[in-house]
N, C-alpha and C positions, 0 to 999 in steps of 0.2 A: 339454231344459228351455228355456222361454221366460222371459226376464227382463222384469219389469215396470219401465220407466223413466218412468212417468206422473208428472206433477208438477202437482198441482192449483193451486199458487201460479203457475206458469207459465201454466196455462189460464186462470186468473182474470185476469192481466195481459193476455193476448191479448183477452179479452173486453171489457176496459176500453178497449182501443185501438179497438174498433169503435164506442164511444159517444163517446170523447174522443180526436179525431184529433190533438190537440196533443201527446198522450203518445207518438205514433209516434216511435221514435228515428231521426230523419231530420233533417239539416241541409244547407244549401246557401246559396250567395249568388247573387243575380240583380239586375241593374241597381243594383249598388253597395249592396245592402241584404242583410243576414244573416237567415235563417229557420231556425227550429228548430221541427220539428213542423209541423202544419197548423192554424194559428190562424184567427182571425177574417178575415184577409185572404183566405183561400181559400175559394172556392165549390165545394161538392160538387156535382158534375153527374151522377154515375152511381155506383151501388153495387149489386154482384152478389156474392152469397155462395152457394158451393156447397159441399156436404158429401158424404163418403162415410163408411165405417165408422170410419176412424182419421184422417182429416184434415179440415180446413175451409180453404177458400180464399176470401179477401175481395179483390175487384177494386175499387178505389176510384179515381175520376177526379176530379181538382180543376183548377179554372182559377184562374190568378192573372195578371190583366192579359191579356197575349197569350201566356201560357205554360200549356200543359196538361201536368199531371203525372198519370201512372198509377201507382198503388201497388198492388202485388199481395203480400198477405201469406197465407202458407201455414202453418197451424198443424198440428203432428203431436201428437195428444193421447196417443199411446202413448210419446212420448219427452220431451213438455213442451218442444218446440222450435218456433220461428217463423222462417221464411225470409221476408226482405224483399227485393223487387225494385221498382226505380222506373225508369220511363220519362219522358223529357222530350220535348215537341214544341212548336216555336214555331208559332204561328198566323198 
């Protein structure tokens, strides 16, 4: 028997993250300033979304001054879960 762990509320939240980057649950400090989410200070330079039957992966690249941040969000529709991975690169 296959259990269904789908969570429409989590799916909707994931979809919101792809249009309002400030809602991405992410915080860090850089150059003595605190950042939460990806607000107006960030320039989105690349967005790639790929899907298969059960998941969707969004790879977002942001630029902040001389810092590039790559955010990888992978959402599992069968379980209502999103994985977040962030990469930093000084330019």
